[in-house]
C-alpha positions as CSV (number, residue, x, y, z in Angstrom):
1,M,2.7,0.7,-22.1
2,R,-0.2,-0.8,-20.3
3,G,1.5,-4.3,-20.4
4,L,4.6,-2.9,-18.6
5,T,2.4,-1.3,-15.9
6,D,0.6,-4.6,-15.3
7,I,3.9,-6.5,-15.0
8,V,5.3,-3.9,-12.6
9,M,2.1,-4.1,-10.5
10,M,2.1,-7.9,-10.5
11,V,5.8,-8.1,-9.5
12,G,5.3,-5.4,-6.9
13,G,2.3,-7.2,-5.4
14,I,4.2,-10.6,-5.2
15,T,7.2,-8.9,-3.7
16,L,5.3,-7.0,-1.0
17,L,3.4,-10.1,-0.1
18,A,6.7,-12.0,0.2
19,G,8.1,-9.2,2.3
20,A,5.1,-9.2,4.7
21,V,5.3,-13.0,5.2
22,M,9.1,-12.8,5.7
23,H,8.6,-10.0,8.3
24,I,6.4,-12.3,10.4
25,T,9.2,-14.8,10.5
26,G,11.7,-12.1,11.6
27,S,13.9,-11.8,8.5
28,D,16.1,-8.7,8.3
29,M,15.6,-8.3,4.5
30,S,11.8,-8.4,4.8
31,M,11.3,-4.6,5.3
32,H,13.4,-3.8,2.2
33,L,11.6,-6.4,0.1
34,Y,8.1,-5.2,1.3
35,C,8.9,-1.5,0.7
36,G,10.4,-2.2,-2.7
37,G,7.3,-4.2,-3.7
38,T,5.0,-1.5,-2.2
39,L,6.7,1.2,-4.2
40,M,6.4,-0.7,-7.4
41,F,2.7,-1.6,-6.7
42,A,1.8,2.0,-5.7
43,M,3.6,3.6,-8.7
44,A,1.9,1.3,-11.1
45,Q,-1.4,2.0,-9.5
46,L,-0.9,5.7,-9.4
47,S,0.1,5.8,-13.1
48,D,-3.3,4.3,-14.1
49,R,-5.5,7.3,-14.7
50,Y,-9.2,7.7,-15.3
51,D,-10.4,10.9,-17.1
52,G,-14.0,10.1,-17.5
53,D,-17.1,11.6,-15.9
54,N,-18.3,8.6,-13.9
55,L,-18.4,9.6,-10.2
56,T,-18.4,6.0,-8.9
57,I,-15.2,5.2,-10.8
58,R,-13.5,8.4,-9.6
59,R,-14.5,7.4,-6.0
60,L,-13.1,3.9,-6.4
61,R,-9.9,5.2,-7.9
62,G,-9.6,7.5,-4.8
63,Q,-10.0,4.4,-2.6
64,Q,-7.2,2.6,-4.5
65,V,-4.9,5.6,-3.9
66,L,-5.9,5.5,-0.2
67,G,-5.1,1.8,-0.2
68,A,-1.6,2.5,-1.7
69,I,-1.0,5.1,0.9
70,F,-1.8,2.6,3.7
71,L,0.6,0.1,2.1
72,L,3.3,2.7,2.2
73,L,2.5,3.5,5.8
74,S,2.8,-0.1,6.7
75,G,6.3,-0.1,5.3
76,L,7.2,2.9,7.4
77,M,5.7,1.2,10.5
78,M,7.9,-1.9,9.8
79,Y,11.0,0.3,9.9
80,A,9.7,2.1,12.9
81,E,9.4,-1.2,14.8
82,R,13.0,-1.9,14.1
83,W,14.1,1.6,15.2
84,H,12.2,1.3,18.4
85,T,15.1,-0.2,20.4
86,E,17.7,2.0,18.7
87,V,16.0,5.4,19.0
88,V,13.0,5.3,21.3
89,M,14.7,3.4,24.1
90,N,17.8,5.7,23.8
91,P,17.4,8.6,26.3
92,E,19.9,10.7,24.3
93,S,17.6,10.8,21.2
94,N,15.6,13.8,20.1
95,D,12.4,14.0,22.2
96,I,10.1,14.8,19.2
97,L,11.5,11.9,17.2
98,R,11.2,9.6,20.2
99,S,7.5,10.5,20.8
100,F,6.6,10.1,17.1
101,L,8.3,6.8,16.8
102,S,6.9,5.6,20.1
103,M,3.4,6.3,18.7
104,L,4.2,4.3,15.5
105,T,5.9,1.4,17.1
106,A,3.1,-0.4,18.9
107,R,4.0,-4.0,18.2
108,N,2.7,-5.2,14.9
109,G,0.8,-1.9,14.1
110,W,1.9,-2.4,10.5
111,I,-0.6,-5.3,10.3
112,A,-3.5,-3.0,11.0
113,T,-2.6,-0.5,8.3
114,M,-1.9,-3.4,5.9
115,S,-5.4,-4.8,6.7
116,F,-7.0,-1.4,6.0
117,A,-5.1,-1.3,2.7
118,A,-6.2,-4.8,1.8
119,V,-9.9,-3.9,2.4
120,F,-9.6,-0.7,0.3
121,E,-7.7,-2.5,-2.5
122,L,-9.9,-5.5,-2.6
123,Y,-13.2,-3.6,-2.6
124,S,-12.1,-1.1,-5.1
125,S,-10.6,-3.6,-7.5
126,V,-13.8,-5.8,-7.5
127,R,-16.1,-2.8,-7.9
128,L,-13.9,-1.0,-10.4
129,G,-13.9,-3.9,-12.8
130,R,-17.7,-4.1,-12.8
131,E,-18.1,-0.3,-13.2
132,L,-15.6,-0.1,-16.0
133,K,-17.3,-2.9,-17.8
134,K,-20.7,-1.3,-17.3
135,E,-19.4,2.0,-18.6
136,E,-17.9,0.3,-21.7
137,D,-21.2,-1.5,-22.3
138,N,-23.2,1.7,-22.0
139,H,-20.7,3.4,-24.4
140,W,-21.3,0.8,-27.1
141,K,-25.1,1.0,-26.7
142,L,-25.1,4.7,-27.7
């Protein structure tokens, strides 16, 4: 089962990266590609559990989950950017929806949330690998 999760995470990561690059070029399919990849990546990451006692590993797993949430938020902001002209600029739209989307649709705001996600994901993946190896080494010493 772990092999399938790794494959889903890898395919999701490649797909979300391709979607982000395509979005910069202005492709219409980019948002769908990014969100599909993000869902695969986040689901694979959330299915990986840690049931041990190590507080550092638990904290790092929490940071990975936060990174996945930021990736999903980036996808929402990509869609919100597209809806900006259709909904926010339309005076007949619902005022609450217009104000919410107006807040989200600052040009390229998705890049900021994706950057936060990248920092969380990168830091936690590097540290998590070290901490899991350290825990495994300590387990075998006992």
